[in-house]
C-alpha positions as CSV (number, residue, x, y, z in Angstrom):
1,M,203.1,48.2,228.4
2,A,199.6,49.8,227.8
3,T,197.4,51.6,230.7
4,I,195.5,48.7,232.6
5,E,192.2,49.8,234.2
6,L,192.1,48.4,237.5
7,P,188.9,48.4,239.7
8,D,188.5,50.2,242.6
9,E,187.7,46.8,244.4
10,L,190.9,45.3,243.3
11,I,193.3,48.4,244.6
12,A,191.4,48.5,247.6
13,L,192.3,44.9,248.5
14,E,195.9,45.5,247.1
15,R,196.3,48.6,249.5
16,T,195.1,46.5,252.4
17,A,197.7,43.7,251.6
18,W,200.6,46.3,251.2
19,A,199.7,47.7,254.7
20,E,199.7,44.4,256.3
21,I,203.3,43.8,254.2
22,Q,204.7,46.7,255.7
23,A,203.5,45.9,259.4
24,G,204.8,42.4,259.1
25,A,201.6,40.9,259.5
26,L,200.4,39.8,256.0
27,T,197.3,37.1,256.3
28,V,196.8,34.1,254.5
29,P,193.0,35.3,253.6
30,T,194.5,38.7,252.5
31,A,196.8,37.5,250.2
32,Q,194.2,34.9,248.8
33,A,191.6,37.7,248.3
34,V,194.0,39.9,246.1
35,H,195.1,36.8,244.3
36,Q,191.8,35.9,243.6
37,A,191.0,39.2,242.3
38,I,193.6,39.7,240.1
39,A,193.2,36.2,238.5
40,A,189.3,37.0,238.3
41,H,190.0,40.4,236.6
42,A,192.5,38.5,234.2
43,E,189.6,36.2,233.0
44,A,187.6,39.0,232.8
45,T,189.6,41.1,230.7
46,G,191.9,38.9,228.9
47,I,194.9,40.8,230.0
48,P,198.0,38.3,231.3
49,R,197.4,38.0,235.2
50,L,201.3,38.9,235.6
51,D,200.6,42.4,233.8
52,I,197.5,42.9,235.8
53,E,199.6,42.2,239.1
54,T,202.7,44.1,237.9
55,A,200.5,47.3,237.0
56,L,198.5,46.8,240.5
57,K,201.5,46.6,242.4
58,R,203.4,49.7,240.6
59,R,200.0,51.8,241.2
60,V,199.7,50.7,244.9
61,R,203.2,50.7,246.0
62,H,204.7,53.4,243.6
63,P,202.3,55.9,243.0
64,E,203.1,58.9,240.6
65,P,203.4,62.0,242.4
66,A,200.7,64.4,242.0
67,P,201.2,67.2,239.4
68,A,202.0,70.4,241.3
C-alpha cells in the first residue's frame, strides 16, 4: 500500500479515540468525529475510506520506532 498523507487533525482525533478505547471510555461523539473525519478525507482525496482508516490506525496504534 502506498503511503497515505494524513492530516494532523485526523491523527489527533484518532489519538483521542485510542486513548479513550484504552481507558475503556470511548464516547459516541469521539467515535463519530473520527468516522466523519475519515469519510470527509476519503471524499476529498478519492482514497477509499477503509484504506485511510487502516493507515490511520496503523500510524496511531502501531507507530514505527524512531530511528536510532
